[in-house]
Residue, then its C-alpha position, 0 to 999 in steps of 0.5 A: m193651904g197653897k203650894p210652896t213658892r220658888t223663884a223663876r231662877q230655882l224652878q228653871q234650875m229644878l227643871i234643868q236638873r230633871i230634864e238632864a237626867l233624861p237618857g240623852l238629854r245632858g247638855q242639850q238645849t230645850d225651851v227650859h233652857r232657852g225660854g226659862v219660867i215665866g208668870v201666867p194668870s192662874e186659873e182655879g187651882g192651876s199653876n201660875w207659871t209655865v215655860r216660854v216656848v221658843t222653838d218649833r212645836g214639832t220638837h215637843r217632847a212628852d217627857i219634858a212636858q210631864i216634868i214640867r207639869t209635875l213641878q207645876g203641881q208641886f210649886d207656885l211661882d214666888e211673884d214678889 
């Protein structure tokens, strides 16, 4: 049985809620805010969505990446 699905907008909202709960990030703009959730080809049980990178990769944050990976493991993108 597959994972439950959510729309790109729902996934983005869920990500933003979790990111803004991190200390010091409330109101800060991240790639999740700017680039949003996009569909990608799924590979062998992998996620069918990711977050578009729109900023310098030098600003990568492991805590935000972990939030994204966690939700990717829980939900697929509703591609309808």
